[in-house]
C-alpha positions in Angstrom: 0.1 -0.4 -0.1 2.9 2.3 1.1 4.0 1.5 -2.4 0.7 2.6 -4.3 -0.3 5.1 -3.0 3.3 6.8 -3.1 3.1 6.2 -6.9 -0.6 7.6 -6.9 0.7 10.5 -5.5 3.6 11.7 -7.7 2.1 11.2 -10.5 0.5 14.9 -9.5 2.9 17.6 -10.0 1.6 19.4 -6.9 1.8 16.3 -4.5 5.1 15.8 -3.2 5.6 12.8 -1.3 8.1 14.0 1.6 8.5 11.1 3.8 7.7 7.2 3.9 7.8 5.3 7.1 6.7 1.6 7.8 5.6 1.4 11.2 3.5 4.4 13.6 7.2 4.6 15.9 9.0 5.7 12.9 6.2 7.8 10.9 6.2 10.2 14.7 10.3 9.8 14.7 10.8 11.6 11.1 7.4 14.2 11.9 10.1 17.1 12.5 12.3 16.4 9.4 9.8 16.5 6.7 7.7 18.8 7.9 4.5 17.3 6.7 1.0 19.4 4.7 -0.9 16.3 4.9 0.2 13.0 6.9 -2.1 9.6 5.4 -2.1 7.1 8.0 -2.8 2.8 8.0 -4.6 2.0 11.0 -2.9 -1.7 10.7 0.7 -1.4 11.0 3.2 -3.0 13.4 4.8 -2.6 16.5 2.2 0.8 16.8 -1.1 0.4 15.0 -3.0 4.0 13.4 -4.9 4.8 15.4 -2.3 4.5 18.4 0.0 7.3 16.3 -2.9 9.4 15.2 -3.3 10.3 18.7 0.2 10.9 19.8 0.6 12.9 16.3 -2.0 15.5 17.6 -0.3 15.6 20.9 2.4 17.7 19.2 0.6 18.8 16.0 -2.9 19.6 16.6 -4.0 21.1 13.8 -1.9 19.1 10.8 -4.9 16.8 8.4 -4.6 13.5 8.9 -6.1 11.2 6.3 -6.6 7.4 7.7 -6.4 4.0 5.5 -8.5 0.7 6.2 -10.7 -1.8 5.0 -14.0 -2.1 4.0 -14.7 -4.1 6.7 -16.6 -4.2 10.2 -13.4 -4.3 12.1 -11.9 -1.4 9.8 -15.3 1.0 9.8 -14.9 -0.2 13.7 -11.5 1.2 14.0 -12.2 4.3 11.1 -14.6 5.8 13.5 -12.3 5.3 16.7 -9.8 7.5 14.2 -12.1 9.9 13.3 -12.9 10.0 17.2 -9.0 10.8 18.4 -8.6 13.6 16.1 -8.7 11.8 12.0 -9.8 14.5 9.6 -10.3 12.0 7.1 -10.4 8.3 5.8 -10.1 6.5 2.6 -11.1 2.9 2.0 -8.0 0.2 0.5 -8.9 -0.5 -2.5 -10.4 -4.3 -2.8 -12.1 -6.4 -6.4 -9.1 -4.1 -8.3 -8.0 -5.9 -12.0 -4.8 -4.8 -11.5 -2.2 -2.3 -10.5 -3.0 -0.2 -12.3 -6.7 0.1 -11.8 -5.4 0.4 -8.2 -3.2 3.9 -8.7 -6.6 5.5 -10.7 -9.3 4.7 -7.2 -6.1 6.1 -5.5 -5.9 9.0 -7.3 -10.1 9.4 -7.6 -10.2 9.2 -4.0 -7.5 9.7 -2.0 -5.9 13.3 -4.2 -9.1 15.5 -4.0 -9.3 14.8 -0.3 -5.9 16.1 -0.3 -6.1 19.2 -2.6 -9.1 20.5 0.2 -7.5 20.4 3.4 -4.2 21.7 1.2 -5.9 24.6 -0.6 -4.9 27.5 0.9 -1.6 26.0 0.1 -2.9 25.7 -3.7 -5.7 28.4 -3.6 -4.6 30.8 -1.6 -7.3 33.3 -3.0 -10.1 31.2 -2.8 -9.4 30.3 1.3 -9.4 33.5 1.7 -13.2 34.1 0.1 -15.6 35.6 2.8 -18.1 33.8 4.2 -21.2 34.3 5.5 -21.4 34.2 9.1 -23.1 32.8 12.2 -25.7 34.0 13.3 -29.5 34.5 11.8 -29.8 34.5 8.4 -33.6 34.2 6.7 -36.9 34.7 8.9 -38.7 31.5 10.3 -40.2 29.0 8.4 -44.5 29.4 9.5 -44.7 25.1 9.1 -44.2 23.1 12.0 -41.6 20.3 11.5 -41.9 16.6 11.4 -39.9 15.1 10.0 -35.3 16.2 10.3 -33.6 15.0 7.2 -29.6 15.0 8.1 -27.0 15.2 5.3 -23.1 15.4 6.3 -19.9 14.3 5.0 -16.2 14.9 5.6 -16.2 15.3 9.2 -20.1 14.0 9.3 -19.5 10.8 11.7 -17.9 13.3 15.1 -20.6 15.9 13.9 -24.0 13.9 14.4 -22.1 11.5 17.3 -22.4 15.4 18.6 -25.6 16.1 18.3 -27.1 12.8 19.1 -25.2 13.5 22.5 -27.5 16.2 22.7 -31.3 15.2 21.8 -33.3 14.9 24.7 -35.0 11.7 26.0 -38.8 13.3 24.3 -37.6 14.1 21.1 -40.3 12.9 18.6 -39.2 13.2 15.6 -38.1 10.8 13.1 -34.5 11.9 11.8 -33.9 10.5 8.3 -29.5 10.5 7.2 -27.1 10.5 4.8 -23.8 10.6 5.8 -21.3 9.6 2.7 -20.5 6.2 3.1 -19.3 2.6 2.1 -21.3 -0.2 3.1 -20.8 -1.7 6.3 -19.1 1.6 7.7 -23.0 3.1 7.4 -24.0 0.4 10.0 -21.5 0.4 12.1 -22.1 4.1 12.6 -26.1 3.5 13.2 -25.0 0.9 16.6 -22.3 4.6 17.6 -24.9 6.6 17.1 -27.9 4.6 19.1 -24.6 4.0 22.1 -25.3 7.9 23.1 -28.4 6.9 24.6 -31.9 8.9 23.1 -32.2 8.4 20.0 -32.1 4.4 18.7 -30.5 4.8 14.9 -31.1 2.5 12.4 -29.5 1.7 9.1 -32.0 2.1 6.4 -33.6 -1.3 5.3 -36.6 -1.3 1.9 -40.1 -1.3 3.3 -39.4 0.0 7.0 -41.9 2.3 8.5 -40.1 5.8 9.2 -40.9 5.6 13.3 -40.8 8.8 15.7 -38.0 9.0 18.1 -36.2 6.9 16.6 -33.6 7.6 13.2 -32.9 6.4 10.1 -29.3 6.6 8.2 -29.3 5.9 4.3 -26.8 2.1 4.1 -23.5 2.6 1.9 -23.9 2.3 -1.6 -27.7 3.3 -1.6 -29.7 5.5 -2.6 -32.3 6.8 0.5 -35.9 8.1 -0.4 -38.7 8.1 2.7 -42.4 7.8 0.2 -45.8 8.1 1.6 -47.4 5.0 1.9 -51.4 6.0 3.6 -51.0 7.3 6.6 -46.9 5.9 7.0 -44.3 6.7 5.8 -41.8 3.8 4.9 -38.2 4.1 3.8 -37.2 3.2 -0.1 -33.8 2.0 -0.5 -32.0 2.1 -5.1 -29.5 2.0 -6.4 -29.5 4.0 -9.4 -26.6 6.3 -10.7 -24.4 8.5 -8.1 -25.9 11.8 -8.3 -23.3 14.6 -6.8 -21.2 11.6 -7.2 -22.1 10.0 -4.8 -24.4 7.2 -3.5 -26.2 7.7 -1.4 -26.8 10.9 -2.7 -28.1 14.5 0.2 -30.3 15.4 -3.0 -32.5 12.0 -3.6 -33.8 11.9 0.4 -34.5 15.6 0.7 -35.9 15.4 -2.6 -38.7 12.8 -1.8 -39.3 14.1 1.9 -40.1 17.2 0.1 -42.7 14.5 -1.6 -44.0 12.8 1.8 -43.6 15.9 4.2 -44.4 19.0 2.2 -43.9 21.9 3.7 -43.1 20.4 7.3 -39.2 19.2 7.1 -36.8 20.0 9.6 -33.2 20.5 7.2 -29.5 20.7 8.8 -26.3 20.3 6.4 -23.6 20.3 7.5 -19.7 19.6 7.6 -18.7 17.8 4.0 -17.0 18.3 1.1 -19.0 18.8 -2.8 -22.6 20.9 -2.4 -24.9 17.2 -2.2 -27.8 18.8 -0.7 -27.7 21.6 -2.6 -31.1 21.0 -5.2 -32.7 19.5 -2.4 -32.6 22.7 0.2 -33.2 24.2 -3.0 -36.6 22.7 -3.8 -36.8 22.4 0.5 -37.6 26.2 0.1 -39.2 26.5 -2.6 -42.3 24.2 -0.7 -42.0 26.3 3.1 -39.7 24.3 5.2 -36.8 24.7 7.4 -33.1 24.9 7.0 -29.9 25.1 9.2 -26.5 24.6 8.4 -23.1 24.2 10.0 -21.1 27.3 10.3 -17.2 27.1 8.2 -15.5 27.5 12.1 -16.6 24.4 13.4 -16.7 22.1 10.0 -14.4 20.1 9.1 -15.3 21.3 5.1 -17.0 23.7 4.1 -18.5 22.8 1.7 -21.7 20.5 2.0 -23.0 23.8 4.2 -20.7 26.5 2.5 -22.8 26.4 -1.4 -26.7 26.0 1.1 -25.5 29.0 3.5 -24.1 30.9 0.2 -26.6 30.2 -1.8 -29.0 32.2 0.9 -31.4 29.2 1.8 -30.1 28.7 5.0 -32.6 30.1 8.2 -29.9 29.7 10.3 -25.5 29.7 10.2 -24.9 27.5 13.6 -21.4 26.1 15.3 -21.8 22.1 15.6 -22.7 22.9 19.0 -25.9 24.8 18.7 -27.3 22.8 16.6 -28.5 20.1 18.0 -30.5 23.1 20.8 -31.5 25.0 17.1 -33.7 21.5 16.2 -34.8 21.0 19.3 -35.8 24.3 20.0 -37.6 24.6 16.7 -39.1 21.3 17.2 -41.2 21.8 20.7 -41.5 25.9 19.8 -45.0 26.3 19.0 -46.2 27.6 16.1 -49.2 27.4 13.4 -48.5 24.1 12.3 -49.6 23.7 8.3 -49.5 20.6 6.1 -48.8 20.5 2.6 -50.5 17.5 0.7 
C-alpha cells in the first residue's frame, strides 16, 4: 500500500511525497524532519497501529490534516470511527476487487487526491481559501410550518458531527430523523450502532420498506440511495441503486427530494460538514416548499463545502456552530407555531 499510494500521489505535480514510514513509531520520528502539510496513515501497522500513532501525533500536531486508510470490513469500519473520534480528519478505504495495479492507482488518485487538495487548499489556492464567507447567526425569516421530520445531510467530518448532535438530543425527542452520511457499505451500520449507544435516539441502518417511526433515526446504507415515501398515513423507506448523484450514493439530494414529496413544508433540513455540494438542490426544493434549513458554520466544519454551498445560495434559515445545532433542532421542534401540512 505504501508503494501504491506513493506512486498514485507522485503522478500529480502539485503533490510531493516527502516521507514514507513502515510503522507509526518511525513515522513519529520522521515528522520533524520532513515537516509535512498532510499525513496519510494506515490503521493497520506493526509495532504501533494507526489509532495509537494518531493519538501521539495529535499531542504535537493538533491541527495537521490526517487521512486514515482502512479496510472495507466491520472491524475496519469500527477502527476508522475510533480514529475519527481520536482526531483524524478523514479516511479512505483501501482498494479491493480491482483487477490490476493500474486500476488500484487510478482508484487511489480519484479518492485520495481530491481530499488532499481540499485540506491543503490554503497552500494550493490561497486567494480562494481567503474569500469571505457568511457569518454564523440569523440569515432568513423563520418558517411557519412545524417540522414533522428532521433530514440531515453530511459527509467529511460527519460521524463526529452526528455524534455531537445525537448526544444532545432530549429523551422526549419525538420526530423521526433521516440521515445521509457519505460512507461505504458496512461503515453505515457501524455508525448507526455508535449513534444508538449515545443514548436518547435509536438509530437504524435504513432497510427497504421500513416504517419511519417517531423518535427513531434512519441512516442511508452505504452504496444505496434512501428515499422516504408516503403510503396512506405511514411513511416508509425505499432503497434504490440508481446512478450516483453529485458523485455520491447515497446522496443527500435524493433523500431531500423525496422528503419534500412525502412531508411537504413540514421538514427541518440540516446540512453539516462535508465536501462538495450534495444537498444544495434538495435544499432549494425545501426552501421553495416552505421548509426550514439550518447549516453548520465554516469555523466548526471540517470542510465547508456542503453547508457552505447552501449558505452562500441564501437558502439557510440559520448558520450555526456545531455545538448549537442540536439545541436549534430541539427549539424548532418544540416551539409553538402554526402547523402547516402540505399535500
